[in-house]
Biotite code that builds the C-alpha atoms (Angstrom):
import biotite.structure as struc

atoms = struc.array([
    struc.Atom([7.103, 5.579, 47.887], chain_id="A", res_id=1, res_name="MET", atom_name="CA", element="C"),
    struc.Atom([6.965, 8.686, 46.342], chain_id="A", res_id=2, res_name="THR", atom_name="CA", element="C"),
    struc.Atom([9.765, 9.707, 43.847], chain_id="A", res_id=3, res_name="SER", atom_name="CA", element="C"),
    struc.Atom([11.750, 11.480, 46.250], chain_id="A", res_id=4, res_name="ASP", atom_name="CA", element="C"),
    struc.Atom([11.975, 8.692, 48.643], chain_id="A", res_id=5, res_name="GLN", atom_name="CA", element="C"),
    struc.Atom([13.166, 6.512, 45.574], chain_id="A", res_id=6, res_name="ASN", atom_name="CA", element="C"),
    struc.Atom([15.498, 9.191, 44.832], chain_id="A", res_id=7, res_name="LEU", atom_name="CA", element="C"),
    struc.Atom([17.229, 8.994, 48.686], chain_id="A", res_id=8, res_name="ALA", atom_name="CA", element="C"),
    struc.Atom([16.937, 5.237, 47.969], chain_id="A", res_id=9, res_name="LEU", atom_name="CA", element="C"),
    struc.Atom([18.999, 5.019, 44.923], chain_id="A", res_id=10, res_name="TYR", atom_name="CA", element="C"),
    struc.Atom([21.145, 7.441, 46.171], chain_id="A", res_id=11, res_name="THR", atom_name="CA", element="C"),
    struc.Atom([21.968, 5.716, 49.217], chain_id="A", res_id=12, res_name="LYS", atom_name="CA", element="C"),
    struc.Atom([22.173, 2.551, 47.235], chain_id="A", res_id=13, res_name="LEU", atom_name="CA", element="C"),
    struc.Atom([24.914, 4.011, 45.107], chain_id="A", res_id=14, res_name="SER", atom_name="CA", element="C"),
    struc.Atom([26.637, 5.284, 48.377], chain_id="A", res_id=15, res_name="GLY", atom_name="CA", element="C"),
    struc.Atom([26.700, 1.556, 49.257], chain_id="A", res_id=16, res_name="PHE", atom_name="CA", element="C"),
    struc.Atom([27.520, 0.012, 46.148], chain_id="A", res_id=17, res_name="ARG", atom_name="CA", element="C"),
    struc.Atom([31.079, 3.204, 46.472], chain_id="A", res_id=18, res_name="LEU", atom_name="CA", element="C"),
    struc.Atom([31.411, 1.321, 50.385], chain_id="A", res_id=19, res_name="VAL", atom_name="CA", element="C"),
    struc.Atom([31.486, -2.098, 49.049], chain_id="A", res_id=20, res_name="VAL", atom_name="CA", element="C"),
    struc.Atom([33.828, -1.404, 45.744], chain_id="A", res_id=21, res_name="LEU", atom_name="CA", element="C"),
    struc.Atom([36.419, 0.183, 47.788], chain_id="A", res_id=22, res_name="ALA", atom_name="CA", element="C"),
    struc.Atom([36.292, -2.772, 50.745], chain_id="A", res_id=23, res_name="ASN", atom_name="CA", element="C"),
    struc.Atom([37.029, -5.244, 47.883], chain_id="A", res_id=24, res_name="ARG", atom_name="CA", element="C"),
    struc.Atom([40.402, -3.650, 47.599], chain_id="A", res_id=25, res_name="PHE", atom_name="CA", element="C"),
    struc.Atom([40.955, -4.908, 50.635], chain_id="A", res_id=26, res_name="GLY", atom_name="CA", element="C"),
    struc.Atom([40.000, -8.959, 50.364], chain_id="A", res_id=27, res_name="CYS", atom_name="CA", element="C"),
    struc.Atom([43.255, -11.641, 50.249], chain_id="A", res_id=28, res_name="ASP", atom_name="CA", element="C"),
    struc.Atom([40.731, -14.361, 49.935], chain_id="A", res_id=29, res_name="THR", atom_name="CA", element="C"),
    struc.Atom([38.427, -15.726, 46.784], chain_id="A", res_id=30, res_name="ASP", atom_name="CA", element="C"),
    struc.Atom([35.367, -15.855, 49.266], chain_id="A", res_id=31, res_name="VAL", atom_name="CA", element="C"),
    struc.Atom([36.213, -12.304, 50.028], chain_id="A", res_id=32, res_name="SER", atom_name="CA", element="C"),
    struc.Atom([35.587, -11.303, 46.660], chain_id="A", res_id=33, res_name="ARG", atom_name="CA", element="C"),
    struc.Atom([33.360, -13.369, 45.276], chain_id="A", res_id=34, res_name="LYS", atom_name="CA", element="C"),
    struc.Atom([30.567, -12.782, 48.402], chain_id="A", res_id=35, res_name="LEU", atom_name="CA", element="C"),
    struc.Atom([31.628, -8.221, 47.757], chain_id="A", res_id=36, res_name="HIS", atom_name="CA", element="C"),
    struc.Atom([31.244, -9.427, 43.631], chain_id="A", res_id=37, res_name="ASP", atom_name="CA", element="C"),
    struc.Atom([27.736, -10.345, 44.513], chain_id="A", res_id=38, res_name="ARG", atom_name="CA", element="C"),
    struc.Atom([26.718, -7.583, 46.779], chain_id="A", res_id=39, res_name="LEU", atom_name="CA", element="C"),
    struc.Atom([27.706, -5.530, 44.343], chain_id="A", res_id=40, res_name="LEU", atom_name="CA", element="C"),
    struc.Atom([25.685, -7.352, 41.730], chain_id="A", res_id=41, res_name="GLU", atom_name="CA", element="C"),
    struc.Atom([22.764, -7.208, 44.784], chain_id="A", res_id=42, res_name="GLY", atom_name="CA", element="C"),
    struc.Atom([22.825, -3.091, 44.545], chain_id="A", res_id=43, res_name="LEU", atom_name="CA", element="C"),
    struc.Atom([23.086, -2.342, 41.388], chain_id="A", res_id=44, res_name="GLU", atom_name="CA", element="C"),
    struc.Atom([20.373, -4.591, 40.327], chain_id="A", res_id=45, res_name="ALA", atom_name="CA", element="C"),
    struc.Atom([18.222, -2.840, 43.155], chain_id="A", res_id=46, res_name="ALA", atom_name="CA", element="C"),
    struc.Atom([19.783, 0.308, 42.008], chain_id="A", res_id=47, res_name="ALA", atom_name="CA", element="C"),
    struc.Atom([18.202, -0.717, 38.866], chain_id="A", res_id=48, res_name="GLY", atom_name="CA", element="C"),
    struc.Atom([14.757, -1.340, 39.458], chain_id="A", res_id=49, res_name="ARG", atom_name="CA", element="C"),
    struc.Atom([14.457, 1.673, 41.693], chain_id="A", res_id=50, res_name="ILE", atom_name="CA", element="C"),
    struc.Atom([14.713, 3.647, 38.138], chain_id="A", res_id=51, res_name="ARG", atom_name="CA", element="C"),
    struc.Atom([12.681, 1.569, 36.648], chain_id="A", res_id=52, res_name="THR", atom_name="CA", element="C"),
    struc.Atom([10.241, 2.576, 39.136], chain_id="A", res_id=53, res_name="ILE", atom_name="CA", element="C"),
    struc.Atom([10.948, 6.038, 39.168], chain_id="A", res_id=54, res_name="MET", atom_name="CA", element="C"),
    struc.Atom([10.748, 5.823, 35.145], chain_id="A", res_id=55, res_name="ALA", atom_name="CA", element="C"),
    struc.Atom([7.204, 4.985, 35.824], chain_id="A", res_id=56, res_name="LEU", atom_name="CA", element="C"),
    struc.Atom([6.217, 7.569, 38.222], chain_id="A", res_id=57, res_name="GLU", atom_name="CA", element="C"),
    struc.Atom([6.918, 9.293, 35.059], chain_id="A", res_id=58, res_name="ARG", atom_name="CA", element="C"),
    struc.Atom([5.350, 8.480, 32.847], chain_id="A", res_id=59, res_name="SER", atom_name="CA", element="C"),
    struc.Atom([2.235, 7.421, 35.222], chain_id="A", res_id=60, res_name="VAL", atom_name="CA", element="C"),
    struc.Atom([2.491, 11.585, 36.189], chain_id="A", res_id=61, res_name="LEU", atom_name="CA", element="C"),
    struc.Atom([2.554, 12.598, 32.376], chain_id="A", res_id=62, res_name="ALA", atom_name="CA", element="C"),
    struc.Atom([-0.567, 10.057, 31.502], chain_id="A", res_id=63, res_name="GLY", atom_name="CA", element="C"),
    struc.Atom([1.376, 9.001, 28.566], chain_id="A", res_id=64, res_name="ASP", atom_name="CA", element="C"),
    struc.Atom([1.220, 5.385, 28.910], chain_id="A", res_id=65, res_name="ASP", atom_name="CA", element="C"),
    struc.Atom([-2.016, 3.364, 29.834], chain_id="A", res_id=66, res_name="GLU", atom_name="CA", element="C"),
    struc.Atom([0.030, 0.539, 31.191], chain_id="A", res_id=67, res_name="TYR", atom_name="CA", element="C"),
    struc.Atom([1.848, 2.410, 33.544], chain_id="A", res_id=68, res_name="ALA", atom_name="CA", element="C"),
    struc.Atom([0.527, 2.758, 36.144], chain_id="A", res_id=69, res_name="ALA", atom_name="CA", element="C"),
    struc.Atom([-0.488, -1.316, 36.314], chain_id="A", res_id=70, res_name="TYR", atom_name="CA", element="C"),
    struc.Atom([3.416, -2.045, 35.767], chain_id="A", res_id=71, res_name="ARG", atom_name="CA", element="C"),
    struc.Atom([4.640, 0.849, 38.986], chain_id="A", res_id=72, res_name="LEU", atom_name="CA", element="C"),
    struc.Atom([2.145, -1.052, 40.984], chain_id="A", res_id=73, res_name="GLU", atom_name="CA", element="C"),
    struc.Atom([3.412, -4.631, 40.011], chain_id="A", res_id=74, res_name="GLY", atom_name="CA", element="C"),
    struc.Atom([7.464, -3.130, 39.781], chain_id="A", res_id=75, res_name="GLU", atom_name="CA", element="C"),
    struc.Atom([6.955, -1.608, 43.249], chain_id="A", res_id=76, res_name="THR", atom_name="CA", element="C"),
    struc.Atom([5.422, -4.888, 45.154], chain_id="A", res_id=77, res_name="GLU", atom_name="CA", element="C"),
    struc.Atom([8.161, -6.905, 43.948], chain_id="A", res_id=78, res_name="ILE", atom_name="CA", element="C"),
    struc.Atom([11.176, -4.488, 44.817], chain_id="A", res_id=79, res_name="PHE", atom_name="CA", element="C"),
    struc.Atom([9.573, -4.508, 48.514], chain_id="A", res_id=80, res_name="GLY", atom_name="CA", element="C"),
    struc.Atom([10.030, -8.640, 48.717], chain_id="A", res_id=81, res_name="ARG", atom_name="CA", element="C"),
    struc.Atom([13.805, -8.015, 46.989], chain_id="A", res_id=82, res_name="PHE", atom_name="CA", element="C"),
    struc.Atom([16.475, -10.251, 48.098], chain_id="A", res_id=83, res_name="THR", atom_name="CA", element="C"),
    struc.Atom([20.151, -9.410, 48.281], chain_id="A", res_id=84, res_name="ILE", atom_name="CA", element="C"),
    struc.Atom([21.479, -13.331, 47.952], chain_id="A", res_id=85, res_name="ILE", atom_name="CA", element="C"),
    struc.Atom([25.457, -13.724, 48.623], chain_id="A", res_id=86, res_name="LEU", atom_name="CA", element="C"),
    struc.Atom([25.672, -17.354, 48.632], chain_id="A", res_id=87, res_name="LEU", atom_name="CA", element="C"),
    struc.Atom([23.175, -19.774, 48.387], chain_id="A", res_id=88, res_name="ASP", atom_name="CA", element="C"),
    struc.Atom([19.670, -19.806, 47.778], chain_id="A", res_id=89, res_name="GLU", atom_name="CA", element="C"),
    struc.Atom([17.300, -23.348, 48.704], chain_id="A", res_id=90, res_name="LEU", atom_name="CA", element="C"),
    struc.Atom([14.240, -23.187, 47.182], chain_id="A", res_id=91, res_name="ASP", atom_name="CA", element="C"),
    struc.Atom([11.795, -26.589, 48.480], chain_id="A", res_id=92, res_name="ILE", atom_name="CA", element="C"),
    struc.Atom([8.697, -27.592, 47.950], chain_id="A", res_id=93, res_name="ASP", atom_name="CA", element="C"),
    struc.Atom([6.995, -29.211, 50.100], chain_id="A", res_id=94, res_name="PHE", atom_name="CA", element="C"),
    struc.Atom([4.379, -30.409, 48.834], chain_id="A", res_id=95, res_name="ASP", atom_name="CA", element="C"),
    struc.Atom([6.351, -32.634, 45.962], chain_id="A", res_id=96, res_name="THR", atom_name="CA", element="C"),
    struc.Atom([9.314, -33.280, 48.478], chain_id="A", res_id=97, res_name="HIS", atom_name="CA", element="C"),
    struc.Atom([11.706, -31.377, 46.114], chain_id="A", res_id=98, res_name="GLU", atom_name="CA", element="C"),
    struc.Atom([15.043, -29.121, 46.800], chain_id="A", res_id=99, res_name="TYR", atom_name="CA", element="C"),
    struc.Atom([16.862, -27.196, 44.540], chain_id="A", res_id=100, res_name="ARG", atom_name="CA", element="C"),
    struc.Atom([20.173, -25.053, 45.032], chain_id="A", res_id=101, res_name="ILE", atom_name="CA", element="C"),
    struc.Atom([20.639, -21.921, 43.356], chain_id="A", res_id=102, res_name="ASN", atom_name="CA", element="C"),
    struc.Atom([17.828, -22.316, 40.900], chain_id="A", res_id=103, res_name="GLY", atom_name="CA", element="C"),
    struc.Atom([19.673, -25.485, 39.924], chain_id="A", res_id=104, res_name="GLY", atom_name="CA", element="C"),
    struc.Atom([17.494, -28.623, 39.270], chain_id="A", res_id=105, res_name="ASP", atom_name="CA", element="C"),
    struc.Atom([14.797, -30.440, 41.265], chain_id="A", res_id=106, res_name="TRP", atom_name="CA", element="C"),
    struc.Atom([16.123, -33.055, 43.189], chain_id="A", res_id=107, res_name="SER", atom_name="CA", element="C"),
    struc.Atom([14.090, -35.230, 45.442], chain_id="A", res_id=108, res_name="SER", atom_name="CA", element="C"),
    struc.Atom([14.043, -35.232, 49.001], chain_id="A", res_id=109, res_name="ALA", atom_name="CA", element="C"),
    struc.Atom([12.128, -38.577, 50.116], chain_id="A", res_id=110, res_name="LEU", atom_name="CA", element="C"),
    struc.Atom([13.986, -42.030, 50.497], chain_id="A", res_id=111, res_name="THR", atom_name="CA", element="C"),
    struc.Atom([13.016, -45.115, 51.161], chain_id="A", res_id=112, res_name="ALA", atom_name="CA", element="C"),
    struc.Atom([14.131, -48.977, 52.535], chain_id="A", res_id=113, res_name="ASP", atom_name="CA", element="C"),
    struc.Atom([12.804, -51.410, 54.813], chain_id="A", res_id=114, res_name="TYR", atom_name="CA", element="C"),
    struc.Atom([12.694, -49.349, 57.739], chain_id="A", res_id=115, res_name="THR", atom_name="CA", element="C"),
    struc.Atom([10.392, -46.552, 55.981], chain_id="A", res_id=116, res_name="GLY", atom_name="CA", element="C"),
    struc.Atom([9.757, -43.492, 54.335], chain_id="A", res_id=117, res_name="VAL", atom_name="CA", element="C"),
    struc.Atom([13.134, -40.336, 55.419], chain_id="A", res_id=118, res_name="ASP", atom_name="CA", element="C"),
    struc.Atom([13.059, -37.117, 54.731], chain_id="A", res_id=119, res_name="ILE", atom_name="CA", element="C"),
    struc.Atom([16.021, -34.456, 54.084], chain_id="A", res_id=120, res_name="ASP", atom_name="CA", element="C"),
    struc.Atom([16.128, -31.418, 52.884], chain_id="A", res_id=121, res_name="TYR", atom_name="CA", element="C"),
    struc.Atom([19.100, -29.336, 53.271], chain_id="A", res_id=122, res_name="PRO", atom_name="CA", element="C"),
    struc.Atom([18.995, -26.517, 55.502], chain_id="A", res_id=123, res_name="GLU", atom_name="CA", element="C"),
    struc.Atom([20.465, -22.831, 54.766], chain_id="A", res_id=124, res_name="LEU", atom_name="CA", element="C"),
    struc.Atom([23.080, -21.547, 57.125], chain_id="A", res_id=125, res_name="ILE", atom_name="CA", element="C"),
    struc.Atom([23.872, -17.462, 58.020], chain_id="A", res_id=126, res_name="ALA", atom_name="CA", element="C"),
    struc.Atom([28.194, -16.896, 57.316], chain_id="A", res_id=127, res_name="LEU", atom_name="CA", element="C"),
    struc.Atom([28.663, -15.550, 61.213], chain_id="A", res_id=128, res_name="THR", atom_name="CA", element="C"),
    struc.Atom([31.047, -12.232, 60.895], chain_id="A", res_id=129, res_name="ASP", atom_name="CA", element="C"),
    struc.Atom([33.282, -13.465, 61.568], chain_id="A", res_id=130, res_name="ASP", atom_name="CA", element="C"),
    struc.Atom([33.298, -15.224, 57.952], chain_id="A", res_id=131, res_name="GLU", atom_name="CA", element="C"),
    struc.Atom([31.927, -12.258, 56.001], chain_id="A", res_id=132, res_name="LEU", atom_name="CA", element="C"),
    struc.Atom([34.016, -10.224, 57.526], chain_id="A", res_id=133, res_name="GLY", atom_name="CA", element="C"),
    struc.Atom([34.302, -6.583, 57.044], chain_id="A", res_id=134, res_name="SER", atom_name="CA", element="C"),
    struc.Atom([31.147, -7.088, 54.816], chain_id="A", res_id=135, res_name="LEU", atom_name="CA", element="C"),
    struc.Atom([28.761, -7.550, 57.759], chain_id="A", res_id=136, res_name="ALA", atom_name="CA", element="C"),
    struc.Atom([28.707, -3.794, 59.362], chain_id="A", res_id=137, res_name="PRO", atom_name="CA", element="C"),
    struc.Atom([27.946, -3.336, 55.777], chain_id="A", res_id=138, res_name="ILE", atom_name="CA", element="C"),
    struc.Atom([25.412, -6.294, 55.072], chain_id="A", res_id=139, res_name="ILE", atom_name="CA", element="C"),
    struc.Atom([23.746, -4.638, 58.839], chain_id="A", res_id=140, res_name="LYS", atom_name="CA", element="C"),
    struc.Atom([23.893, -0.906, 57.631], chain_id="A", res_id=141, res_name="ASP", atom_name="CA", element="C"),
    struc.Atom([22.464, -1.800, 53.793], chain_id="A", res_id=142, res_name="ILE", atom_name="CA", element="C"),
    struc.Atom([19.295, -3.838, 55.493], chain_id="A", res_id=143, res_name="THR", atom_name="CA", element="C"),
    struc.Atom([18.520, -0.623, 58.041], chain_id="A", res_id=144, res_name="TRP", atom_name="CA", element="C"),
    struc.Atom([18.971, 2.074, 55.784], chain_id="A", res_id=145, res_name="GLN", atom_name="CA", element="C"),
    struc.Atom([17.605, 0.308, 52.669], chain_id="A", res_id=146, res_name="THR", atom_name="CA", element="C"),
    struc.Atom([15.596, -2.176, 53.931], chain_id="A", res_id=147, res_name="GLY", atom_name="CA", element="C"),
    struc.Atom([16.385, -4.239, 51.508], chain_id="A", res_id=148, res_name="ILE", atom_name="CA", element="C"),
    struc.Atom([16.936, -8.020, 52.948], chain_id="A", res_id=149, res_name="ALA", atom_name="CA", element="C"),
    struc.Atom([20.987, -9.560, 52.326], chain_id="A", res_id=150, res_name="VAL", atom_name="CA", element="C"),
    struc.Atom([21.055, -12.976, 52.505], chain_id="A", res_id=151, res_name="SER", atom_name="CA", element="C"),
    struc.Atom([24.241, -14.310, 53.432], chain_id="A", res_id=152, res_name="ALA", atom_name="CA", element="C"),
    struc.Atom([23.617, -18.297, 53.776], chain_id="A", res_id=153, res_name="SER", atom_name="CA", element="C"),
    struc.Atom([25.810, -21.462, 52.442], chain_id="A", res_id=154, res_name="ARG", atom_name="CA", element="C"),
    struc.Atom([23.755, -25.218, 52.240], chain_id="A", res_id=155, res_name="VAL", atom_name="CA", element="C"),
    struc.Atom([24.516, -27.775, 54.797], chain_id="A", res_id=156, res_name="SER", atom_name="CA", element="C"),
    struc.Atom([23.519, -30.614, 54.702], chain_id="A", res_id=157, res_name="TYR", atom_name="CA", element="C"),
    struc.Atom([22.611, -31.364, 58.690], chain_id="A", res_id=158, res_name="ILE", atom_name="CA", element="C"),
    struc.Atom([20.753, -35.172, 58.004], chain_id="A", res_id=159, res_name="ARG", atom_name="CA", element="C"),
    struc.Atom([16.692, -34.533, 59.058], chain_id="A", res_id=160, res_name="CYS", atom_name="CA", element="C"),
    struc.Atom([14.575, -37.430, 59.624], chain_id="A", res_id=161, res_name="THR", atom_name="CA", element="C"),
    struc.Atom([11.362, -37.545, 59.553], chain_id="A", res_id=162, res_name="GLY", atom_name="CA", element="C"),
    struc.Atom([7.923, -40.434, 59.023], chain_id="A", res_id=163, res_name="SER", atom_name="CA", element="C"),
])
């Protein structure tokens, strides 16, 4: 992206931060406040990445840092995969049959007994618009206007069986 596009994105992120902050005042449950707080943290992290990218662009243009172009390429690539996670995150290693939830310890998905081997991974279930409440349209607008994905999912232990 160009500097102008980054500045426009930074402005949009700042505007969404204000909308979410104002919307948080109407929260009546701890879960709703937690979702708002996590979205605010994600928007601030995205804005911080954009500030870093813009600073690196200035360094590249000024030619005062020989590694700025390399760092800019890396930051841009990382930002392209940036996702705001509101509740749970699930990492699955299919090679070792392990999973972890929210960056915690790895757990084995394998169980074995006389009937054979079972593989039981948890899965992510997206929150419904009713569960998200007033955040649902804001999240859709953030993704639509900025291209930043927002994950609002919880881990579910629905039994899956394999051999």
